[in-house]
C-alpha positions as CSV (number, residue, x, y, z in Angstrom):
1,X,-32.8,-49.7,-85.9
2,X,-34.5,-46.5,-84.7
3,X,-34.2,-44.9,-81.3
4,X,-36.8,-43.1,-79.5
5,X,-35.9,-39.7,-78.0
6,X,-36.0,-41.3,-74.5
7,X,-33.6,-44.1,-75.4
8,X,-31.2,-41.7,-77.1
9,X,-31.1,-39.5,-74.0
10,X,-30.3,-42.5,-71.8
11,X,-27.4,-43.6,-74.1
12,X,-25.9,-40.1,-74.2
13,X,-26.1,-39.8,-70.4
14,X,-24.6,-43.3,-69.9
15,X,-21.7,-42.4,-72.2
16,X,-21.1,-39.2,-70.3
17,X,-21.1,-40.9,-67.0
18,X,-18.7,-43.5,-68.2
19,X,-16.3,-40.9,-69.6
20,X,-16.4,-39.1,-66.2
21,X,-15.7,-42.3,-64.4
22,X,-18.8,-42.6,-62.3
23,X,-19.9,-46.1,-61.3
24,X,-23.2,-46.1,-63.2
25,X,-21.5,-48.3,-65.7
26,X,-18.0,-48.7,-64.4
27,X,-18.9,-50.2,-61.0
28,X,-20.4,-53.1,-62.8
29,X,-17.7,-53.6,-65.4
30,X,-14.5,-52.5,-63.8
31,X,-15.1,-52.9,-60.0
32,X,-15.7,-50.5,-57.2
33,X,-12.0,-50.2,-56.3
34,X,-11.2,-48.9,-59.7
35,X,-13.9,-46.2,-59.4
36,X,-12.8,-45.3,-55.8
37,X,-9.2,-44.9,-57.1
38,X,-10.4,-42.7,-59.9
39,X,-12.4,-40.5,-57.5
40,X,-9.5,-40.3,-55.1
41,X,-7.3,-39.1,-58.0
42,X,-9.8,-36.4,-59.0
43,X,-10.1,-35.3,-55.4
44,X,-6.3,-35.0,-55.1
45,X,-6.2,-33.0,-58.3
46,X,-8.8,-30.6,-57.0
47,X,-6.9,-30.1,-53.8
48,X,-3.5,-29.8,-55.4
49,X,-3.6,-26.0,-55.4
50,X,-4.3,-25.8,-51.7
51,X,-1.6,-25.6,-49.1
52,X,-0.5,-28.9,-47.6
53,X,-0.6,-32.5,-48.7
54,X,-4.0,-34.1,-49.0
55,X,-5.0,-37.7,-49.1
56,X,-8.4,-39.4,-49.4
57,X,-9.7,-42.9,-48.7
58,X,-12.9,-43.4,-50.7
59,X,-15.1,-46.2,-49.6
60,X,-17.6,-46.3,-52.5
61,X,-19.6,-44.2,-54.9
62,X,-23.4,-44.5,-55.1
63,X,-25.4,-44.5,-58.4
64,X,-26.6,-41.1,-57.4
65,X,-23.1,-39.8,-57.3
66,X,-22.6,-39.6,-53.5
67,X,-19.1,-40.4,-52.5
68,X,-18.5,-42.1,-49.2
69,X,-15.0,-41.6,-47.6
70,X,-13.4,-43.5,-44.8
71,X,-11.2,-40.4,-44.3
72,X,-9.9,-37.2,-45.7
73,X,-6.6,-35.9,-44.4
74,X,-4.4,-32.8,-44.8
75,X,-0.8,-32.6,-43.7
76,X,0.8,-29.2,-43.2
77,X,4.3,-28.7,-41.8
78,X,4.9,-32.4,-41.5
79,X,2.0,-33.1,-39.3
80,X,-1.8,-33.7,-39.4
81,X,-3.6,-30.4,-39.7
82,X,-7.0,-31.8,-40.6
83,X,-8.6,-35.2,-40.5
84,X,-12.2,-36.0,-41.4
85,X,-13.7,-39.5,-40.9
86,X,-16.8,-41.4,-42.1
87,X,-17.9,-38.7,-44.6
88,X,-20.4,-38.4,-47.4
89,X,-19.7,-36.0,-50.3
90,X,-22.9,-34.9,-51.9
91,X,-23.1,-33.2,-55.3
92,X,-20.3,-35.3,-56.8
93,X,-22.1,-36.0,-60.0
94,X,-22.2,-32.3,-61.0
95,X,-18.6,-32.0,-60.1
96,X,-17.4,-35.0,-62.1
97,X,-19.7,-34.3,-65.1
98,X,-19.6,-30.6,-65.3
99,X,-16.8,-29.4,-63.1
100,X,-19.1,-27.6,-60.8
101,X,-18.0,-27.4,-57.2
102,X,-21.3,-26.9,-55.5
103,X,-21.2,-29.7,-53.1
104,X,-21.4,-30.5,-49.4
105,X,-19.4,-32.8,-47.2
106,X,-21.0,-34.4,-44.1
107,X,-18.8,-36.3,-41.6
108,X,-19.3,-38.1,-38.4
109,X,-16.1,-37.0,-36.7
110,X,-12.8,-35.2,-37.3
111,X,-10.0,-33.1,-35.8
112,X,-8.3,-29.9,-36.7
113,X,-5.0,-28.4,-35.4
114,X,-5.5,-24.7,-35.7
115,X,-1.7,-23.9,-35.3
116,X,-0.9,-26.0,-38.3
117,X,-3.8,-24.6,-40.3
118,X,-2.6,-21.1,-39.6
119,X,0.7,-22.0,-41.4
120,X,-1.4,-22.4,-44.6
121,X,-2.8,-18.8,-44.5
122,X,-0.8,-17.9,-47.6
123,X,-2.1,-20.8,-49.7
124,X,-4.1,-19.9,-52.8
125,X,-7.6,-21.2,-53.5
126,X,-6.8,-22.7,-56.9
127,X,-7.2,-26.0,-58.7
128,X,-4.3,-28.1,-59.7
129,X,-4.2,-26.4,-63.1
130,X,-3.8,-23.0,-61.5
131,X,-7.4,-21.8,-62.1
132,X,-9.3,-20.5,-59.1
133,X,-11.7,-22.9,-57.4
134,X,-15.3,-21.8,-58.2
135,X,-18.5,-22.8,-56.5
136,X,-19.9,-23.2,-53.0
137,X,-18.5,-25.8,-50.6
138,X,-20.0,-26.7,-47.2
139,X,-18.6,-29.0,-44.6
140,X,-20.5,-30.4,-41.6
141,X,-18.9,-32.5,-38.9
142,X,-21.0,-33.9,-36.0
143,X,-18.0,-34.2,-33.7
144,X,-15.0,-32.1,-34.5
145,X,-12.1,-31.9,-32.1
146,X,-10.4,-28.5,-32.3
147,X,-6.9,-28.2,-31.1
148,X,-5.1,-25.0,-30.3
149,X,-2.0,-25.3,-28.1
150,X,-3.2,-26.9,-24.9
151,X,-6.8,-26.4,-25.8
152,X,-8.7,-29.4,-27.1
153,X,-12.5,-29.6,-27.2
154,X,-15.1,-31.3,-29.4
155,X,-17.7,-29.2,-31.2
156,X,-20.4,-29.6,-33.8
157,X,-18.7,-28.1,-36.8
158,X,-20.0,-26.3,-39.9
159,X,-18.0,-24.6,-42.6
160,X,-18.9,-22.9,-45.9
161,X,-16.8,-21.4,-48.7
162,X,-17.9,-19.4,-51.6
163,X,-17.4,-16.3,-53.6
164,X,-18.1,-14.1,-50.6
165,X,-15.4,-15.9,-48.5
166,X,-15.3,-18.7,-45.9
167,X,-17.2,-19.1,-42.7
168,X,-17.0,-21.6,-39.8
169,X,-19.4,-22.3,-37.0
170,X,-18.5,-24.2,-33.8
171,X,-21.2,-25.1,-31.3
172,X,-21.3,-26.9,-28.0
173,X,-24.2,-26.8,-25.6
174,X,-21.8,-26.6,-22.6
175,X,-19.8,-23.7,-24.1
176,X,-21.9,-21.9,-26.6
177,X,-21.6,-20.9,-30.2
178,X,-18.7,-19.3,-32.1
179,X,-19.2,-18.3,-35.7
180,X,-16.2,-17.2,-37.8
181,X,-17.2,-15.2,-40.9
182,X,-15.3,-13.4,-43.6
183,X,-12.3,-15.7,-43.3
184,X,-9.5,-14.5,-45.5
185,X,-6.5,-16.7,-45.2
186,X,-4.3,-14.5,-47.4
187,X,-4.9,-11.4,-45.2
188,X,-5.2,-13.4,-42.0
189,X,-8.5,-11.7,-41.1
190,X,-11.9,-12.8,-39.9
191,X,-14.9,-11.8,-37.8
192,X,-15.7,-13.8,-34.7
193,X,-19.3,-13.7,-33.6
194,X,-20.0,-15.1,-30.1
195,X,-23.4,-16.3,-29.1
196,X,-24.1,-17.5,-25.6
197,X,-20.4,-18.3,-25.0
198,X,-20.0,-19.5,-21.4
199,X,-16.8,-18.1,-19.9
200,X,-16.1,-20.6,-17.2
201,X,-16.2,-23.8,-19.3
202,X,-14.5,-22.0,-22.2
203,X,-11.6,-20.9,-19.9
204,X,-11.5,-24.4,-18.4
205,X,-11.0,-25.9,-21.9
206,X,-8.2,-23.5,-22.4
207,X,-6.6,-24.7,-19.1
208,X,-6.7,-21.1,-17.9
209,X,-5.9,-20.6,-14.2
210,X,-8.9,-18.1,-14.1
211,X,-11.6,-20.7,-15.0
212,X,-12.7,-20.8,-11.4
213,X,-12.6,-17.1,-11.0
214,X,-14.6,-15.8,-14.0
215,X,-18.1,-16.5,-15.1
216,X,-20.7,-15.1,-17.5
217,X,-22.2,-15.5,-20.9
218,X,-20.7,-13.6,-23.8
219,X,-22.4,-12.3,-26.9
220,X,-20.9,-10.0,-29.5
221,X,-18.4,-9.5,-32.3
222,X,-14.6,-9.3,-32.6
223,X,-12.8,-8.3,-35.7
224,X,-9.5,-10.3,-35.8
225,X,-6.5,-9.8,-37.9
226,X,-3.3,-11.8,-37.8
227,X,0.1,-10.9,-39.3
228,X,3.8,-11.5,-38.8
229,X,3.7,-9.0,-35.9
230,X,1.0,-10.7,-34.0
231,X,-2.8,-10.8,-33.6
232,X,-5.1,-7.8,-33.2
233,X,-8.7,-7.8,-32.1
234,X,-11.3,-5.1,-32.2
235,X,-14.1,-5.6,-29.7
236,X,-17.5,-4.5,-31.0
237,X,-20.1,-4.2,-28.2
238,X,-19.2,-7.4,-26.5
239,X,-21.9,-8.0,-23.8
240,X,-21.2,-10.3,-20.8
241,X,-24.4,-11.2,-19.0
242,X,-24.4,-12.4,-15.4
243,X,-20.7,-11.5,-15.2
244,X,-19.1,-13.1,-12.1
245,X,-15.8,-12.8,-10.4
246,X,-14.7,-15.0,-7.5
247,X,-11.6,-14.5,-5.4
248,X,-11.2,-14.1,-1.6
249,X,-9.4,-10.8,-2.0
250,X,-12.3,-9.5,-4.0
251,X,-15.2,-10.7,-1.9
252,X,-16.2,-13.5,0.4
253,X,-19.0,-14.4,-2.0
254,X,-19.0,-14.3,-5.8
255,X,-19.2,-10.7,-7.1
256,X,-21.9,-10.5,-9.8
257,X,-22.9,-7.8,-12.3
258,X,-26.0,-8.2,-14.4
259,X,-24.3,-7.1,-17.6
260,X,-20.9,-5.6,-18.7
261,X,-20.4,-4.3,-22.2
262,X,-16.8,-4.1,-23.6
263,X,-15.4,-2.2,-26.5
264,X,-11.9,-1.2,-27.7
265,X,-8.8,-2.9,-29.2
266,X,-6.5,-5.6,-27.9
267,X,-3.3,-7.0,-29.5
268,X,-0.8,-9.7,-28.8
269,X,2.7,-10.1,-30.2
270,X,3.9,-13.6,-29.7
271,X,7.6,-12.8,-30.4
272,X,7.9,-10.4,-27.4
273,X,4.9,-11.9,-25.5
274,X,3.5,-8.4,-25.5
275,X,-0.2,-7.9,-24.7
276,X,-1.8,-4.5,-25.2
277,X,-5.2,-3.0,-24.5
278,X,-5.9,0.3,-26.2
279,X,-9.0,2.3,-25.3
280,X,-10.8,-0.7,-23.9
281,X,-14.0,0.4,-22.1
282,X,-16.1,-1.5,-19.6
283,X,-19.7,-0.2,-19.2
284,X,-21.8,-1.5,-16.3
285,X,-24.9,0.2,-14.7
286,X,-24.0,3.5,-16.4
287,X,-20.4,3.5,-15.1
288,X,-17.7,3.7,-17.7
289,X,-14.2,2.3,-17.0
290,X,-11.6,3.1,-19.6
291,X,-8.4,1.0,-19.6
292,X,-5.1,1.3,-21.4
293,X,-2.6,-1.5,-20.5
294,X,0.5,-3.2,-21.6
295,X,2.2,-6.5,-20.5
296,X,5.6,-7.0,-22.1
297,X,7.1,-10.2,-20.8
298,X,6.7,-9.5,-17.1
299,X,6.9,-5.7,-17.3
300,X,3.4,-4.0,-17.2
301,X,1.7,-0.7,-17.1
302,X,-2.0,0.0,-16.4
303,X,-4.0,3.2,-16.6
304,X,-7.6,3.1,-15.6
305,X,-10.1,5.9,-15.5
306,X,-13.6,6.4,-14.2
307,X,-15.3,9.8,-14.9
308,X,-18.6,11.1,-13.6
309,X,-19.8,7.9,-11.9
310,X,-22.6,8.4,-9.5
311,X,-22.6,6.9,-6.0
312,X,-26.0,5.4,-6.6
313,X,-24.7,3.6,-9.7
314,X,-21.7,2.2,-7.8
315,X,-24.1,1.0,-5.0
316,X,-26.2,-0.7,-7.6
317,X,-23.2,-2.7,-8.9
318,X,-22.0,-3.6,-5.4
319,X,-25.5,-4.7,-4.2
320,X,-26.3,-5.8,-0.6
321,X,-28.7,-5.0,2.2
322,X,-26.4,-2.1,3.2
323,X,-27.7,-0.1,0.3
324,X,-31.4,-0.6,0.9
325,X,-33.2,2.7,0.0
326,X,-29.8,4.2,-0.9
327,X,-30.2,7.4,-3.1
328,X,-27.1,9.6,-3.1
329,X,-26.5,12.2,-5.8
330,X,-23.0,13.3,-6.7
331,X,-20.1,12.6,-9.0
332,X,-16.9,10.4,-8.6
333,X,-13.8,10.7,-10.7
334,X,-11.0,8.2,-10.3
335,X,-7.7,7.6,-12.0
336,X,-5.4,4.6,-11.2
337,X,-2.0,4.1,-12.7
338,X,0.3,1.1,-12.0
339,X,3.7,0.0,-13.2
340,X,5.9,-2.9,-12.3
341,X,7.4,-6.2,-13.2
342,X,5.7,-9.5,-12.3
343,X,9.1,-11.2,-12.6
344,X,10.8,-9.2,-9.9
345,X,10.4,-9.2,-6.1
346,X,9.0,-5.7,-6.3
347,X,5.9,-6.4,-8.4
348,X,4.8,-2.8,-8.1
349,X,7.3,0.0,-8.8
350,X,4.9,2.9,-9.2
351,X,1.4,3.6,-8.1
352,X,-0.7,6.7,-8.8
353,X,-4.2,7.2,-7.5
354,X,-6.1,10.5,-8.0
355,X,-9.7,11.4,-8.0
356,X,-12.4,13.7,-6.8
357,X,-15.8,13.5,-5.1
358,X,-18.1,16.3,-6.1
359,X,-21.6,17.7,-5.4
360,X,-22.8,15.1,-2.8
361,X,-26.4,15.4,-2.0
362,X,-28.5,13.1,0.1
363,X,-31.8,12.3,-1.4
364,X,-32.9,9.6,1.1
365,X,-34.0,9.8,4.7
366,X,-32.5,6.5,5.6
367,X,-29.5,7.9,7.6
368,X,-31.4,10.7,9.4
369,X,-31.3,8.5,12.5
370,X,-27.6,9.3,12.8
371,X,-28.4,12.9,13.9
372,X,-30.3,11.6,16.9
373,X,-29.9,8.9,19.5
374,X,-29.4,5.4,18.1
375,X,-27.9,2.1,18.7
376,X,-25.9,-0.3,16.5
377,X,-24.1,-3.6,16.8
378,X,-20.7,-4.4,15.3
379,X,-18.0,-7.1,15.7
380,X,-14.9,-6.2,17.7
381,X,-11.4,-7.2,16.8
382,X,-12.1,-10.8,17.9
383,X,-15.3,-11.1,15.9
384,X,-17.5,-10.8,19.0
385,X,-20.8,-8.8,18.7
386,X,-20.7,-5.5,20.6
387,X,-23.8,-3.3,21.2
388,X,-23.1,0.5,21.3
389,X,-25.6,3.2,22.2
390,X,-24.9,6.7,20.9
391,X,-26.8,9.2,23.2
392,X,-27.9,9.9,26.7
393,X,-28.8,6.3,27.4
394,X,-25.1,5.5,27.5
395,X,-23.6,6.6,30.9
396,X,-20.2,7.0,29.2
397,X,-21.5,9.0,26.3
398,X,-19.7,12.4,25.7
399,X,-21.1,14.9,23.2
400,X,-18.6,16.5,20.9
401,X,-18.7,19.8,22.8
402,X,-17.4,17.9,25.9
403,X,-14.3,16.5,24.2
404,X,-11.2,18.8,24.4
405,X,-9.7,19.9,21.1
406,X,-6.4,18.3,21.7
407,X,-8.1,15.0,22.4
408,X,-10.1,14.7,19.2
409,X,-7.2,16.5,17.4
410,X,-4.7,13.7,18.5
411,X,-7.1,11.1,17.0
412,X,-7.6,13.1,13.8
413,X,-3.9,13.6,13.2
414,X,-3.1,10.0,14.0
415,X,-5.9,8.3,12.0
416,X,-7.0,10.8,9.3
417,X,-5.1,14.1,9.1
418,X,-7.2,15.3,6.1
419,X,-10.5,14.5,7.9
420,X,-11.9,18.0,7.8
421,X,-11.0,18.5,4.1
422,X,-12.2,15.3,2.4
423,X,-15.7,14.0,1.5
424,X,-15.3,10.6,3.1
425,X,-12.4,9.1,1.2
426,X,-8.7,10.1,0.8
427,X,-7.3,9.1,-2.5
428,X,-3.6,9.4,-1.4
429,X,-4.4,6.9,1.4
430,X,-5.9,4.6,-1.2
431,X,-2.7,5.0,-3.3
432,X,-0.6,4.0,-0.3
433,X,-2.8,1.0,0.5
434,X,-2.7,-0.3,-3.1
435,X,1.0,-0.1,-3.2
436,X,1.4,-1.9,0.1
437,X,-1.2,-4.6,-0.8
438,X,0.1,-5.4,-4.3
439,X,3.7,-5.7,-3.0
440,X,2.7,-8.0,-0.1
441,X,2.0,-11.7,0.3
442,X,-0.6,-11.1,3.0
443,X,-3.9,-13.0,2.4
444,X,-5.8,-9.9,3.3
445,X,-5.9,-6.2,2.3
446,X,-4.5,-3.3,4.4
447,X,-6.9,-0.5,5.2
448,X,-6.1,3.1,4.4
449,X,-9.6,4.0,5.7
450,X,-10.6,7.5,6.8
451,X,-12.4,8.1,10.1
452,X,-15.7,8.3,8.1
453,X,-15.0,5.0,6.5
454,X,-14.3,3.4,9.9
455,X,-17.7,4.7,11.1
456,X,-19.3,3.3,8.0
457,X,-17.7,-0.1,8.6
458,X,-18.9,-0.2,12.2
459,X,-22.4,0.9,11.4
460,X,-23.1,-1.2,8.3
461,X,-20.4,-3.7,7.4
462,X,-18.8,-6.9,8.5
463,X,-15.0,-7.2,9.2
464,X,-14.0,-8.9,5.9
465,X,-10.8,-7.5,4.4
466,X,-11.4,-7.5,0.7
467,X,-11.9,-5.1,-2.3
468,X,-15.7,-5.1,-2.4
469,X,-16.0,-4.3,1.3
470,X,-13.6,-1.5,0.9
471,X,-15.5,0.0,-2.0
472,X,-18.8,-0.4,-0.1
473,X,-17.1,1.4,2.9
474,X,-16.1,4.3,0.7
475,X,-19.5,4.8,-0.9
476,X,-21.2,4.6,2.5
477,X,-18.7,7.1,3.9
478,X,-19.7,9.5,1.2
479,X,-23.4,9.1,2.2
480,X,-22.5,9.7,5.9
481,X,-20.6,12.9,4.9
482,X,-23.7,14.1,2.9
483,X,-26.0,13.4,5.9
484,X,-24.2,14.5,9.1
485,X,-21.6,17.1,10.1
486,X,-17.9,16.4,10.6
487,X,-18.3,17.0,14.3
488,X,-21.1,14.5,14.6
489,X,-19.0,11.9,12.7
490,X,-16.2,12.4,15.2
491,X,-18.7,12.2,18.1
492,X,-20.0,8.8,16.8
493,X,-16.5,7.6,16.2
494,X,-14.9,8.5,19.6
495,X,-17.9,7.2,21.6
496,X,-18.0,3.9,19.8
497,X,-14.6,2.5,18.9
498,X,-12.7,0.0,21.0
499,X,-9.9,1.2,23.3
500,X,-9.1,-2.1,25.0
501,X,-10.7,-5.5,25.9
502,X,-14.4,-4.8,26.5
503,X,-13.6,-1.0,26.5
504,X,-15.7,1.2,24.2
505,X,-15.9,5.0,24.1
506,X,-13.4,7.7,24.9
507,X,-14.8,8.3,28.4
508,X,-14.3,4.7,29.4
509,X,-10.8,4.8,27.9
510,X,-9.9,8.0,29.9
511,X,-11.1,6.4,33.1
512,X,-9.4,3.0,32.5
513,X,-6.0,4.2,31.5
514,X,-5.7,7.5,33.5
515,X,-8.4,7.4,36.2
516,X,-10.0,10.6,35.0
517,X,-12.8,12.0,32.8
518,X,-12.1,12.9,29.2
519,X,-12.2,16.6,29.8
520,X,-9.2,16.2,32.1
521,X,-7.0,14.3,29.7
522,X,-3.7,16.0,29.0
523,X,-2.2,16.3,25.5
524,X,0.5,13.6,25.9
525,X,-2.2,11.3,27.3
526,X,-4.4,12.1,24.4
527,X,-1.5,11.2,22.1
528,X,-1.0,7.9,23.8
529,X,-4.7,7.0,23.4
530,X,-4.6,7.9,19.7
531,X,-1.6,5.5,19.2
532,X,-3.4,2.4,20.5
533,X,-6.5,2.7,18.2
534,X,-5.1,0.4,15.4
535,X,-4.9,-2.6,17.8
536,X,-6.2,-1.7,21.3
537,X,-6.4,-5.3,22.6
538,X,-2.8,-6.0,21.7
539,X,-1.5,-2.8,23.1
540,X,-3.5,-3.2,26.3
541,X,-0.8,-5.6,27.6
542,X,1.7,-2.7,27.6
543,X,-0.6,-0.8,30.0
544,X,-1.0,-3.8,32.3
545,X,2.8,-4.3,32.4
546,X,3.4,-0.5,32.7
547,X,5.8,-1.0,29.9
548,X,6.2,1.7,27.3
549,X,9.5,1.4,25.4
550,X,11.5,4.3,24.0
551,X,10.1,3.6,20.6
552,X,6.6,4.2,21.8
553,X,7.6,7.5,23.4
554,X,9.1,8.5,20.1
555,X,5.7,7.7,18.4
556,X,3.9,9.9,21.0
557,X,6.3,12.8,20.7
558,X,6.0,12.7,16.9
559,X,2.2,12.8,17.2
560,X,2.5,15.8,19.6
561,X,4.7,17.6,17.1
562,X,2.1,17.0,14.3
563,X,-0.8,18.1,16.6
564,X,1.0,21.4,16.9
565,X,1.7,21.6,13.2
566,X,-2.0,21.0,12.4
567,X,-3.1,23.6,15.0
568,X,-4.6,21.3,17.6
569,X,-1.9,22.2,20.2
570,X,-0.3,25.6,21.0
571,X,3.4,26.1,20.9
572,X,3.5,26.4,24.7
573,X,1.7,23.1,25.1
574,X,3.9,21.5,22.6
575,X,7.0,22.3,24.6
576,X,5.3,21.5,27.9
577,X,4.1,18.0,26.9
578,X,6.9,16.9,24.6
579,X,8.8,13.9,26.1
580,X,6.6,13.9,29.1
581,X,6.3,10.5,30.7
582,X,3.0,8.6,30.7
583,X,1.7,7.7,34.1
584,X,-1.1,5.0,34.1
585,X,-3.7,4.5,36.7
586,X,-3.1,0.8,37.1
587,X,-3.6,0.0,40.8
588,X,-7.2,-1.1,40.7
589,X,-8.8,-4.5,41.3
590,X,-11.3,-4.1,38.5
591,X,-8.8,-4.2,35.6
592,X,-9.8,-6.8,32.9
593,X,-7.2,-9.5,32.2
594,X,-4.9,-9.3,29.2
595,X,-6.5,-11.1,26.2
596,X,-4.6,-13.2,23.8
597,X,-2.9,-10.7,21.4
598,X,-4.2,-10.2,17.9
599,X,-1.9,-9.8,15.0
600,X,-1.0,-6.2,14.0
């Protein structure tokens, strides 16, 4: 009997299919379980060269060669490393007939334990007979739970493997997209591409304690390599848009920067729990911050540098109504070094702060009013609003020329000995304040402010004690220094600060405490007035009680000695007024009552 060409082709194809074990014939003659077992065996043979122990549960095989699996599972290190459920394997006919491994696997759900999978990094991509696996394989999982330590989150998962290497993509609308390309399990290397990664939910998924403090959306690339000595990452133009930091010590409100770009290298050695940042740079608004840091167990070191930053760029990052029409030219250099051990009581063992402010030039007219008569409102130590008028409209106003040298000298030496030499900020005072604050459990920051910074605070800022306000204070102090003279700054300061409850201005203080005008104040009296500036409401009670202890006289005498040292007091006056007793003018019916004391 003759066969047409068409019938012959059908017979040949059927024979080939039967020989391969596909169910085109076998499912009808031998039963679907026999076919499923055959396919499971072929899958296990293919996976035999891979690290781990694989098992497959085949549900059925369609006439088109699509394999349906209830599950596919890999065990590594005695535990589940990978589980896939409700899967369809497409392209199985070409695999079974011709050995081609160009197929795709689509699953409804699954889970992967990254730590166990990392144990398989040395596994070879070979078949059971030792020959390398050829072809392109893609895997898609609608809901894949990724586990890494305490981290566990479900993503849409896609993976692909071919001659150019393997790649993985994880996406979650709430977190963003992470693509891992160039995965080389032998070398332990890959490239992570981040697209729209949302920091806050990502850190929350990692159970990070900083998830409530950090926000922003990350895009960029990280080259990652892992070895026996740890993990290294090279940051390649990582951009964080809408970067946000929230912490009461930083600012009362969330601190936001439109964009921060990161580059540099980071490494982590699990054995010694050593984290290292090398040449990491943060770029924002034209300001470049370079950081080198190391955390080894609890011991740490940090070196941070800012070079050639402009005050206008710093003001743009800080934001706020205080900087409306701000335009100050100049350059700021800053270096901060910290060392310590987080495991010890002394968390900071060494602090170094150095820097320079150069070439300040005011390019705005916004502070010209400070050179004439003006008024301003600020909050006193109790948070109560106080209106101060600088000029002839204030009956207690005293121009700088009317304030004796030893009076303003006592205040300068006590509050800001380098006042006439700096440009608004004193870096060694910042060093002292950082050391004090980092080693303290206080819920607020200590000052370290210059006289110019105190003027800036009173003119422009609220009384919060946090980092952002301190930086604003410093930048505004630079602007004041570029606008008015040192003498005018002292004049504004001495006529406006608080000297007791409801007592503002040096003239009012001279009259209240000593019953005389400021031009009649003697050096030891000037020294006393300077010592009460840090907390005048609290120290007012000593005046009411006429109670100055020996410790206070020691403080006054020390200040008189330094007034002489800095040239504000002659040698004769130094000897005449050292250890001279303070005599208050207390016997008047108009003395205000002693307020509840404020904390020092």
